[in-house]
C-alpha positions, 0 to 999 in steps of 0.5 A, spaced: 499 499 500 505 504 501 508 503 494 501 505 491 501 511 495 508 513 493 507 512 486 501 516 486 504 522 489 510 521 484 505 521 478 501 527 481 508 531 481 509 529 474 503 531 471 503 537 475 510 538 472 508 537 465 502 541 465 506 547 468 511 546 462 505 546 457 503 552 460 510 555 459 510 553 452 503 554 450 502 561 454 496 559 458 494 560 465 496 554 469 491 556 475 485 557 470 486 550 466 490 545 471 483 543 474 480 542 468 486 538 465 486 534 471 479 532 471 480 530 463 486 526 465 482 522 470 476 521 466 480 519 460 484 514 465 478 511 468 475 510 461 481 507 458 482 502 464 475 500 464 472 493 461 465 493 460 464 500 458 462 504 452 469 504 449 470 496 451 463 495 447 465 498 441 472 495 441 469 488 442 464 489 437 469 491 432 473 484 434 467 480 433 466 482 426 472 480 424 472 473 428 464 472 428 463 471 435 460 476 440 462 477 447 457 479 452 460 482 458 455 487 461 459 488 468 463 494 468 470 492 471 475 498 472 483 496 474 486 503 476 493 504 478 497 509 481 497 513 475 490 514 476 490 515 483 496 520 482 491 524 477 485 524 482 490 527 487 493 532 482 485 534 480 484 535 488 490 539 489 489 543 483 481 544 485 483 547 492 488 551 489 484 554 484 478 555 489 483 559 494 486 563 488 479 566 486 476 566 493 
């Protein structure tokens, strides 16, 4: 459990550095966009790590057309890791900082 927490904090710092670097290169306000970027990244990582969702159904349908067999799996299963937890941590920290900045 301690390894997951450490990797999550490291992933959160890494995401923050990437967003900060992108804000310096593309000239946008880090404070204004950090929460939205973190939220979008968290949603994308959640959807990509799930099975049984919309993206999985589209992929299974395309594979079943090629193989001729349709797989029916209606249960949503999510296998998230330290990077997802890091993106959620980054999103929460950026939300707190954004609220503090504009309040």
